[in-house]
Steps between C-alpha positions, in 0.01 A plus 500: 500500500635292213301223334683277254360229279693199384495430128252216560259726693529782247435265208196346672350841579561620144312201355201557731219735402519772765222757528416774750265254678749213480842636586773354724505587871737388773292372790619417852329219687568557869417228752552460872443688818800496726753413236430590141557331166475689173472340157492707182320413179416665171127538443313665216227757563415867454701787651401637840513853634838566660688226313863549414549416133838378386558475127743243364542484122144625436350265761336678792509321834282630784588480869261611773625671816443194716706266280767763433599529865595130511707496180876527498653812345587279201250233400527253213213335316573166335286248313506127441237266359468292817451781754390795289620846606734515799529836675789596726583321819225381728590518867392411849563680826462362849515846653196601697414865545202700609436848368327740736350818360 
């Protein structure tokens, strides 16, 4: 998995005060039942057990297992003043499947 930050995102993260309890995490917001939409966002909280930590120029970004499975192999984080941090590509699927264990 490759996470890249645009210059704007990197600069914004560097000017923020990041602590162990307030560090960046990629979060997936999954909605839907039969047909799924996934939107990614960057939130700030403490690390969780089982997180994958990706370090980019001394900035540690956490990803939990749930969010990680929805991310592309290469994901970019951008930033602009109007929308804040933008993470990867959000997507929607109209496929309907049922898993039977």
